[in-house]
N, CA, C and O atoms as CSV, one atom per row, in Angstrom:
chain,resi,resn,atom,element,x,y,z
A,1,MET,N,N,73.720,16.330,-21.332
A,1,MET,CA,C,75.179,16.578,-20.973
A,1,MET,C,C,75.399,15.769,-19.788
A,1,MET,O,O,74.443,15.625,-19.026
A,2,LYS,N,N,76.611,15.167,-19.487
A,2,LYS,CA,C,76.916,14.521,-18.350
A,2,LYS,C,C,77.683,15.442,-17.494
A,2,LYS,O,O,78.340,16.373,-17.960
A,3,LYS,N,N,77.579,15.132,-16.033
A,3,LYS,CA,C,78.386,16.013,-15.122
A,3,LYS,C,C,79.504,15.122,-14.610
A,3,LYS,O,O,79.406,13.903,-14.472
A,4,ILE,N,N,80.621,15.887,-14.332
A,4,ILE,CA,C,81.661,15.218,-13.616
A,4,ILE,C,C,82.047,16.026,-12.304
A,4,ILE,O,O,81.600,17.155,-12.101
A,5,GLN,N,N,82.841,15.427,-11.495
A,5,GLN,CA,C,83.223,16.173,-10.293
A,5,GLN,C,C,84.705,16.189,-10.264
A,5,GLN,O,O,85.367,15.197,-10.568
A,6,VAL,N,N,85.207,17.280,-9.911
A,6,VAL,CA,C,86.716,17.540,-10.000
A,6,VAL,C,C,87.061,17.985,-8.749
A,6,VAL,O,O,86.410,18.912,-8.266
A,7,GLN,N,N,88.124,17.410,-8.032
A,7,GLN,CA,C,88.612,17.712,-6.837
A,7,GLN,C,C,89.831,18.593,-6.992
A,7,GLN,O,O,90.696,18.193,-7.771
A,8,MET,N,N,90.023,19.754,-6.349
A,8,MET,CA,C,91.220,20.544,-6.523
A,8,MET,C,C,91.502,21.254,-5.075
A,8,MET,O,O,90.623,21.300,-4.215
A,9,GLN,N,N,92.744,21.773,-4.894
A,9,GLN,CA,C,92.968,22.358,-3.731
A,9,GLN,C,C,92.219,23.647,-3.681
A,9,GLN,O,O,91.847,24.233,-4.697
A,10,ASP,N,N,91.998,24.094,-2.395
A,10,ASP,CA,C,90.995,25.287,-2.116
A,10,ASP,C,C,91.570,26.563,-2.965
A,10,ASP,O,O,90.754,27.290,-3.531
A,11,VAL,N,N,92.955,26.835,-3.055
A,11,VAL,CA,C,93.473,27.999,-3.653
A,11,VAL,C,C,93.207,27.845,-5.053
A,11,VAL,O,O,92.744,28.827,-5.635
A,12,CYS,N,N,93.418,26.773,-5.712
A,12,CYS,CA,C,92.993,26.451,-7.052
A,12,CYS,C,C,91.659,26.731,-7.526
A,12,CYS,O,O,91.397,27.257,-8.608
A,13,HIS,N,N,90.661,26.269,-6.475
A,13,HIS,CA,C,89.339,26.512,-6.741
A,13,HIS,C,C,88.937,27.989,-6.625
A,13,HIS,O,O,88.091,28.484,-7.370
A,14,ALA,N,N,89.548,28.645,-5.701
A,14,ALA,CA,C,89.290,30.120,-5.527
A,14,ALA,C,C,89.782,30.911,-6.753
A,14,ALA,O,O,89.254,31.962,-7.119
A,15,ALA,N,N,90.885,30.301,-7.390
A,15,ALA,CA,C,91.392,30.972,-8.638
A,15,ALA,C,C,90.698,30.842,-9.719
A,15,ALA,O,O,90.574,31.762,-10.526
A,16,LEU,N,N,90.121,29.594,-9.872
A,16,LEU,CA,C,89.344,29.208,-10.917
A,16,LEU,C,C,87.870,29.983,-10.999
A,16,LEU,O,O,87.312,30.328,-12.041
A,17,LYS,N,N,87.391,30.167,-9.679
A,17,LYS,CA,C,86.119,30.842,-9.606
A,17,LYS,C,C,86.492,32.402,-10.025
A,17,LYS,O,O,85.785,33.027,-10.816
A,18,ASP,N,N,87.455,32.859,-9.526
A,18,ASP,CA,C,87.867,34.337,-9.981
A,18,ASP,C,C,88.061,34.414,-11.534
A,18,ASP,O,O,87.606,35.352,-12.188
A,19,TYR,N,N,88.742,33.404,-12.074
A,19,TYR,CA,C,89.118,33.346,-13.428
A,19,TYR,C,C,87.776,33.408,-14.399
A,19,TYR,O,O,87.588,34.136,-15.374
A,20,ALA,N,N,86.866,32.366,-13.794
A,20,ALA,CA,C,85.615,32.300,-14.617
A,20,ALA,C,C,84.760,33.584,-14.562
A,20,ALA,O,O,84.106,33.982,-15.526
A,21,ASN,N,N,84.818,34.243,-13.288
A,21,ASN,CA,C,84.044,35.464,-12.999
A,21,ASN,C,C,84.672,36.602,-14.055
A,21,ASN,O,O,83.920,37.384,-14.635
A,22,ALA,N,N,85.922,36.617,-14.221
A,22,ALA,CA,C,86.529,37.509,-15.098
A,22,ALA,C,C,86.053,37.529,-16.510
A,22,ALA,O,O,86.030,38.533,-17.222
A,23,TRP,N,N,85.684,36.358,-16.842
A,23,TRP,CA,C,85.170,36.076,-18.294
A,23,TRP,C,C,83.652,36.093,-18.388
A,23,TRP,O,O,83.117,36.019,-19.494
A,24,GLY,N,N,82.890,36.194,-17.196
A,24,GLY,CA,C,81.379,36.085,-17.277
A,24,GLY,C,C,81.043,34.640,-17.497
A,24,GLY,O,O,80.011,34.366,-18.110
A,25,MET,N,N,81.759,33.781,-17.087
A,25,MET,CA,C,81.598,32.359,-17.266
A,25,MET,C,C,81.347,31.619,-15.945
A,25,MET,O,O,81.739,32.096,-14.880
A,26,THR,N,N,80.642,30.362,-16.024
A,26,THR,CA,C,80.783,29.577,-14.870
A,26,THR,C,C,82.059,28.677,-14.878
A,26,THR,O,O,82.709,28.478,-15.904
A,27,MET,N,N,82.360,28.164,-13.699
A,27,MET,CA,C,83.732,27.384,-13.606
A,27,MET,C,C,83.429,26.269,-14.300
A,27,MET,O,O,84.400,25.714,-14.815
A,28,SER,N,N,82.203,25.696,-14.496
A,28,SER,CA,C,82.015,24.525,-15.411
A,28,SER,C,C,82.321,24.851,-16.879
A,28,SER,O,O,82.853,24.029,-17.625
A,29,GLU,N,N,81.970,26.060,-17.256
A,29,GLU,CA,C,82.125,26.349,-18.630
A,29,GLU,C,C,83.662,26.647,-18.895
A,29,GLU,O,O,84.144,26.403,-20.001
A,30,VAL,N,N,84.330,27.113,-17.991
A,30,VAL,CA,C,85.899,27.352,-18.224
A,30,VAL,C,C,86.467,26.036,-18.163
A,30,VAL,O,O,87.390,25.799,-18.943
A,31,MET,N,N,86.088,25.150,-17.388
A,31,MET,CA,C,86.750,23.854,-17.296
A,31,MET,C,C,86.382,23.048,-18.751
A,31,MET,O,O,87.255,22.439,-19.368
A,32,TYR,N,N,85.080,23.122,-19.178
A,32,TYR,CA,C,84.711,22.291,-20.342
A,32,TYR,C,C,85.510,22.995,-21.566
A,32,TYR,O,O,86.052,22.257,-22.389
A,33,GLU,N,N,85.583,24.153,-21.683
A,33,GLU,CA,C,86.371,24.715,-22.736
A,33,GLU,C,C,87.895,24.495,-22.779
A,33,GLU,O,O,88.560,24.257,-23.788
A,34,ALA,N,N,88.317,24.610,-21.567
A,34,ALA,CA,C,89.842,24.309,-21.318
A,34,ALA,C,C,90.070,22.773,-21.647
A,34,ALA,O,O,91.078,22.464,-22.281
A,35,THR,N,N,89.294,21.934,-21.295
A,35,THR,CA,C,89.454,20.462,-21.476
A,35,THR,C,C,89.277,20.156,-23.001
A,35,THR,O,O,90.088,19.417,-23.558
A,36,ARG,N,N,88.347,20.648,-23.608
A,36,ARG,CA,C,87.949,20.537,-24.929
A,36,ARG,C,C,89.123,21.093,-25.779
A,36,ARG,O,O,89.452,20.463,-26.784
A,37,CYS,N,N,89.695,22.091,-25.483
A,37,CYS,CA,C,90.872,22.671,-26.286
A,37,CYS,C,C,92.066,21.737,-26.169
A,37,CYS,O,O,92.788,21.433,-27.119
A,38,PHE,N,N,92.206,21.316,-24.938
A,38,PHE,CA,C,93.395,20.554,-24.587
A,38,PHE,C,C,93.255,19.384,-25.450
A,38,PHE,O,O,94.235,19.076,-26.128
A,39,MET,N,N,92.086,18.614,-25.537
A,39,MET,CA,C,92.011,17.424,-26.142
A,39,MET,C,C,92.086,17.601,-27.570
A,39,MET,O,O,92.686,16.750,-28.227
A,40,HIS,N,N,91.581,18.549,-28.111
A,40,HIS,CA,C,91.577,18.813,-29.596
A,40,HIS,C,C,92.916,19.126,-30.120
A,40,HIS,O,O,93.320,18.616,-31.165
A,41,LYS,N,N,93.708,20.058,-29.331
A,41,LYS,CA,C,95.123,20.330,-29.611
A,41,LYS,C,C,96.055,18.948,-29.565
A,41,LYS,O,O,97.038,18.780,-30.287
A,42,HIS,N,N,95.579,18.020,-28.614
A,42,HIS,CA,C,96.351,16.791,-28.372
A,42,HIS,C,C,96.068,15.947,-29.651
A,42,HIS,O,O,97.027,15.364,-30.155
A,43,SER,N,N,94.846,15.829,-30.216
A,43,SER,CA,C,94.511,15.039,-31.196
A,43,SER,C,C,95.389,15.349,-32.559
A,43,SER,O,O,95.552,14.502,-33.438
A,44,GLU,N,N,95.879,16.562,-32.602
A,44,GLU,CA,C,96.774,16.920,-33.817
A,44,GLU,C,C,98.021,16.288,-33.940
A,44,GLU,O,O,98.510,16.034,-35.040
A,45,ASN,N,N,98.630,15.986,-32.741
A,45,ASN,CA,C,99.857,15.283,-32.697
A,45,ASN,C,C,99.990,13.894,-32.073
A,45,ASN,O,O,101.099,13.368,-31.981
A,46,CYS,N,N,99.073,13.398,-31.720
A,46,CYS,CA,C,98.850,12.004,-31.117
A,46,CYS,C,C,97.934,11.009,-31.864
A,46,CYS,O,O,96.711,11.129,-31.925
A,47,GLY,N,N,98.577,10.122,-32.365
A,47,GLY,CA,C,97.699,9.195,-33.194
A,47,GLY,C,C,96.644,8.477,-32.291
A,47,GLY,O,O,95.510,8.227,-32.700
A,48,TYR,N,N,97.052,8.185,-31.129
A,48,TYR,CA,C,95.915,7.524,-30.150
A,48,TYR,C,C,94.812,8.466,-30.034
A,48,TYR,O,O,93.676,8.095,-30.331
A,49,ILE,N,N,95.041,9.662,-29.627
A,49,ILE,CA,C,93.999,10.444,-29.317
A,49,ILE,C,C,93.113,10.812,-30.534
A,49,ILE,O,O,91.896,10.985,-30.475
A,50,ASN,N,N,93.909,10.912,-31.686
A,50,ASN,CA,C,93.117,11.128,-33.035
A,50,ASN,C,C,92.130,10.111,-33.203
A,50,ASN,O,O,90.974,10.352,-33.548
A,51,SER,N,N,92.660,8.778,-32.918
A,51,SER,CA,C,91.867,7.472,-33.338
A,51,SER,C,C,90.604,7.628,-32.242
A,51,SER,O,O,89.500,7.197,-32.578
A,52,LEU,N,N,90.760,8.172,-31.095
A,52,LEU,CA,C,89.674,8.118,-30.167
A,52,LEU,C,C,88.528,9.176,-30.819
A,52,LEU,O,O,87.324,8.920,-30.819
A,53,PHE,N,N,89.093,10.361,-31.352
A,53,PHE,CA,C,88.203,11.447,-31.850
A,53,PHE,C,C,87.413,10.665,-33.122
A,53,PHE,O,O,86.194,10.749,-33.271
A,54,THR,N,N,88.207,9.972,-33.923
A,54,THR,CA,C,87.619,9.305,-35.022
A,54,THR,C,C,86.498,8.179,-34.501
A,54,THR,O,O,85.362,8.149,-34.975
A,55,PHE,N,N,86.883,7.409,-33.635
A,55,PHE,CA,C,85.862,6.389,-33.056
A,55,PHE,C,C,84.739,7.199,-32.443
A,55,PHE,O,O,83.589,6.776,-32.561
A,56,ARG,N,N,84.948,8.188,-31.879
A,56,ARG,CA,C,83.732,8.805,-31.334
A,56,ARG,C,C,83.036,9.824,-32.223
A,56,ARG,O,O,82.107,10.536,-31.843
A,57,ARG,N,N,83.597,9.831,-33.507
A,57,ARG,CA,C,83.016,10.734,-34.396
A,57,ARG,C,C,82.993,12.232,-33.957
A,57,ARG,O,O,82.002,12.944,-34.120
A,58,ILE,N,N,84.182,12.667,-33.375
A,58,ILE,CA,C,84.255,13.924,-32.960
A,58,ILE,C,C,85.043,14.931,-33.962
A,58,ILE,O,O,86.252,14.756,-34.113
A,59,LYS,N,N,84.461,15.854,-34.564
A,59,LYS,CA,C,84.921,16.562,-35.557
A,59,LYS,C,C,85.876,17.696,-34.772
A,59,LYS,O,O,85.660,18.198,-33.669
A,60,ALA,N,N,87.017,17.946,-35.695
A,60,ALA,CA,C,88.005,18.924,-35.165
A,60,ALA,C,C,87.208,20.241,-35.086
A,60,ALA,O,O,86.305,20.561,-35.860
A,61,ASP,N,N,87.719,21.045,-33.919
A,61,ASP,CA,C,87.048,22.198,-33.626
A,61,ASP,C,C,87.492,23.217,-34.944
A,61,ASP,O,O,88.557,22.998,-35.521
A,62,LYS,N,N,86.748,24.153,-35.302
A,62,LYS,CA,C,86.943,24.861,-36.437
A,62,LYS,C,C,88.039,25.762,-36.237
A,62,LYS,O,O,88.534,26.306,-37.224
A,63,ARG,N,N,88.550,26.025,-34.908
A,63,ARG,CA,C,89.553,27.032,-34.466
A,63,ARG,C,C,90.962,26.278,-34.448
A,63,ARG,O,O,91.985,26.956,-34.353
A,64,LEU,N,N,91.031,24.889,-34.539
A,64,LEU,CA,C,92.108,24.313,-34.171
A,64,LEU,C,C,93.500,24.636,-35.119
A,64,LEU,O,O,94.656,24.474,-34.728
A,65,THR,N,N,93.152,25.051,-36.242
A,65,THR,CA,C,94.400,25.507,-36.949
A,65,THR,C,C,94.820,26.875,-36.734
A,65,THR,O,O,95.850,27.286,-37.269
A,66,LYS,N,N,94.106,27.612,-35.996
A,66,LYS,CA,C,94.433,28.980,-35.669
A,66,LYS,C,C,95.432,28.979,-34.421
A,66,LYS,O,O,95.258,28.261,-33.436
A,67,GLU,N,N,96.499,29.867,-34.578
A,67,GLU,CA,C,97.395,30.128,-33.572
A,67,GLU,C,C,96.812,30.646,-32.309
A,67,GLU,O,O,97.288,30.298,-31.229
A,68,CYS,N,N,95.934,31.357,-32.379
A,68,CYS,CA,C,95.209,32.000,-31.189
A,68,CYS,C,C,94.285,31.129,-30.451
A,68,CYS,O,O,93.808,31.547,-29.395
A,69,TYR,N,N,93.945,29.819,-30.947
A,69,TYR,CA,C,93.008,28.995,-30.256
A,69,TYR,C,C,93.383,28.607,-28.882
A,69,TYR,O,O,94.459,28.039,-28.697
A,70,GLY,N,N,92.569,28.872,-27.888
A,70,GLY,CA,C,92.926,28.468,-26.494
A,70,GLY,C,C,92.297,29.584,-25.600
A,70,GLY,O,O,91.209,30.099,-25.861
A,71,GLN,N,N,93.010,29.890,-24.607
A,71,GLN,CA,C,92.536,30.867,-23.497
A,71,GLN,C,C,92.360,32.171,-24.113
A,71,GLN,O,O,91.627,32.994,-23.564
A,72,SER,N,N,93.038,32.476,-25.339
A,72,SER,CA,C,92.759,33.926,-25.967
A,72,SER,C,C,91.292,33.920,-26.393
A,72,SER,O,O,90.732,35.014,-26.453
A,73,CYS,N,N,90.625,32.849,-26.686
A,73,CYS,CA,C,89.309,32.953,-27.289
A,73,CYS,C,C,88.361,33.677,-26.190
A,73,CYS,O,O,87.439,34.371,-26.618
A,74,PHE,N,N,88.531,33.559,-24.926
A,74,PHE,CA,C,87.919,34.088,-23.856
A,74,PHE,C,C,87.896,35.670,-24.125
A,74,PHE,O,O,86.850,36.278,-23.893
A,75,ALA,N,N,88.912,36.283,-24.560
A,75,ALA,CA,C,89.078,37.765,-24.653
A,75,ALA,C,C,88.946,38.226,-26.119
A,75,ALA,O,O,89.263,39.369,-26.450
A,76,CYS,N,N,88.504,37.375,-26.930
A,76,CYS,CA,C,88.392,37.694,-28.459
A,76,CYS,C,C,86.908,38.286,-28.883
A,76,CYS,O,O,85.843,37.801,-28.500
A,77,GLU,N,N,87.044,39.383,-29.713
A,77,GLU,CA,C,85.858,39.935,-30.196
A,77,GLU,C,C,85.094,39.074,-31.077
A,77,GLU,O,O,83.915,39.358,-31.291
A,78,HIS,N,N,85.669,37.970,-31.660
A,78,HIS,CA,C,85.167,37.084,-32.669
A,78,HIS,C,C,84.882,35.676,-32.301
A,78,HIS,O,O,84.720,34.769,-33.117
A,79,VAL,N,N,84.830,35.552,-30.910
A,79,VAL,CA,C,84.714,34.129,-30.410
A,79,VAL,C,C,83.373,33.324,-30.904
A,79,VAL,O,O,83.463,32.111,-31.095
A,80,VAL,N,N,82.371,33.871,-31.070
A,80,VAL,CA,C,81.190,33.176,-31.368
A,80,VAL,C,C,81.235,32.960,-32.991
A,80,VAL,O,O,80.964,31.850,-33.449
A,81,ALA,N,N,81.528,33.870,-33.703
A,81,ALA,CA,C,81.696,33.712,-35.012
A,81,ALA,C,C,82.860,32.558,-35.573
A,81,ALA,O,O,82.759,31.813,-36.547
A,82,CYS,N,N,83.789,32.668,-34.774
A,82,CYS,CA,C,84.996,31.813,-34.913
A,82,CYS,C,C,84.636,30.381,-34.492
A,82,CYS,O,O,85.011,29.458,-35.215
A,83,LYS,N,N,83.975,30.141,-33.438
A,83,LYS,CA,C,83.490,28.763,-33.141
A,83,LYS,C,C,82.692,28.124,-34.201
A,83,LYS,O,O,82.729,26.910,-34.401
A,84,THR,N,N,81.935,28.986,-34.913
A,84,THR,CA,C,81.092,28.431,-35.768
A,84,THR,C,C,81.734,28.359,-37.326
A,84,THR,O,O,81.109,27.941,-38.301
A,85,GLY,N,N,83.028,28.826,-37.342
A,85,GLY,CA,C,83.686,28.786,-38.629
A,85,GLY,C,C,83.305,30.033,-39.708
A,85,GLY,O,O,83.504,29.956,-40.920
A,86,ARG,N,N,82.809,31.015,-39.122
A,86,ARG,CA,C,82.236,32.199,-39.817
A,86,ARG,C,C,83.401,33.105,-39.848
A,86,ARG,O,O,83.520,33.869,-40.805
A,87,TYR,N,N,84.239,33.096,-38.933
A,87,TYR,CA,C,85.445,34.097,-38.911
A,87,TYR,C,C,86.755,33.415,-39.034
A,87,TYR,O,O,87.143,32.555,-38.243
A,88,THR,N,N,87.438,33.851,-40.094
A,88,THR,CA,C,88.734,33.118,-40.343
A,88,THR,C,C,89.944,34.051,-40.046
A,88,THR,O,O,91.105,33.671,-40.204
A,89,GLY,N,N,89.597,35.335,-39.592
A,89,GLY,CA,C,90.727,36.207,-39.476
A,89,GLY,C,C,91.601,36.016,-37.999
A,89,GLY,O,O,91.454,34.965,-37.376
A,90,HIS,N,N,92.363,36.912,-37.564
A,90,HIS,CA,C,93.086,36.795,-36.446
A,90,HIS,C,C,92.410,37.321,-35.105
A,90,HIS,O,O,91.428,38.063,-35.130
A,91,TRP,N,N,92.972,36.911,-34.015
A,91,TRP,CA,C,92.499,37.347,-32.698
A,91,TRP,C,C,92.363,38.878,-32.702
A,91,TRP,O,O,93.187,39.533,-33.340
A,92,GLU,N,N,91.348,39.505,-32.010
A,92,GLU,CA,C,91.263,40.828,-31.850
A,92,GLU,C,C,90.549,40.976,-30.482
A,92,GLU,O,O,89.489,40.391,-30.260
A,93,MET,N,N,91.175,41.799,-29.541
A,93,MET,CA,C,90.637,41.922,-28.198
A,93,MET,C,C,89.289,42.471,-28.180
A,93,MET,O,O,89.051,43.491,-28.826
A,94,SER,N,N,88.373,41.883,-27.491
A,94,SER,CA,C,86.845,42.403,-27.445
A,94,SER,C,C,86.867,43.704,-26.764
A,94,SER,O,O,87.720,43.931,-25.907
A,95,GLU,N,N,86.003,44.549,-27.085
A,95,GLU,CA,C,85.825,45.890,-26.514
A,95,GLU,C,C,85.666,45.809,-25.010
A,95,GLU,O,O,86.308,46.563,-24.279
A,96,LYS,N,N,84.802,44.889,-24.528
A,96,LYS,CA,C,84.526,44.483,-23.175
A,96,LYS,C,C,85.711,44.232,-22.449
A,96,LYS,O,O,85.800,44.695,-21.312
A,97,VAL,N,N,86.648,43.563,-22.937
A,97,VAL,CA,C,87.956,43.178,-22.175
A,97,VAL,C,C,88.824,44.514,-22.274
A,97,VAL,O,O,89.349,44.951,-21.250
A,98,ALA,N,N,88.974,45.140,-23.449
A,98,ALA,CA,C,89.654,46.143,-23.741
A,98,ALA,C,C,89.314,47.374,-22.594
A,98,ALA,O,O,90.237,48.101,-22.227
A,99,ALA,N,N,88.141,47.530,-22.136
A,99,ALA,CA,C,87.712,48.511,-21.236
A,99,ALA,C,C,88.389,48.356,-19.868
A,99,ALA,O,O,88.616,49.318,-19.134
A,100,PHE,N,N,88.696,47.094,-19.574
A,100,PHE,CA,C,89.518,46.911,-18.267
A,100,PHE,C,C,90.937,46.957,-18.263
A,100,PHE,O,O,91.513,46.878,-17.178
A,101,ILE,N,N,91.567,47.070,-19.282
A,101,ILE,CA,C,93.127,47.038,-19.566
A,101,ILE,C,C,93.558,48.413,-19.779
A,101,ILE,O,O,92.922,49.072,-20.602
A,102,ASN,N,N,94.565,48.967,-19.151
A,102,ASN,CA,C,95.169,50.050,-19.216
A,102,ASN,C,C,96.413,49.886,-20.192
A,102,ASN,O,O,97.452,49.452,-19.696
A,103,LEU,N,N,96.384,50.182,-21.458
A,103,LEU,CA,C,97.398,49.948,-22.273
A,103,LEU,C,C,98.633,51.055,-22.143
A,103,LEU,O,O,99.673,50.932,-22.789
A,104,GLN,N,N,98.377,52.177,-21.200
A,104,GLN,CA,C,99.419,53.202,-21.174
A,104,GLN,C,C,100.368,52.737,-20.202
A,104,GLN,O,O,101.412,53.390,-20.186
A,105,ASP,N,N,100.296,51.871,-19.460
A,105,ASP,CA,C,101.418,51.416,-18.476
A,105,ASP,C,C,102.537,50.815,-18.872
A,105,ASP,O,O,103.385,50.480,-18.045
């Protein structure tokens, strides 16, 4: 794997760190997943990006056709099975995340 360096304002860096911690991920994992999702979604409606994917032999993410694909995956009970194409259902909040949310408010 290649590494990249990203510059951002201090407040954005702090928010990214908190965001990553909220999901039990590293900042690199969040940036990777977000960028990957952005590019895959863009490939659906931009011929140029789609041709780049074809040239690089990048297969479409198995979740691409799902309405919930994106940041919702971080809180989904089925994220692993969905990534591999074994889950075709809809988004369902993971028990781990649900424990921190008070739905009574």
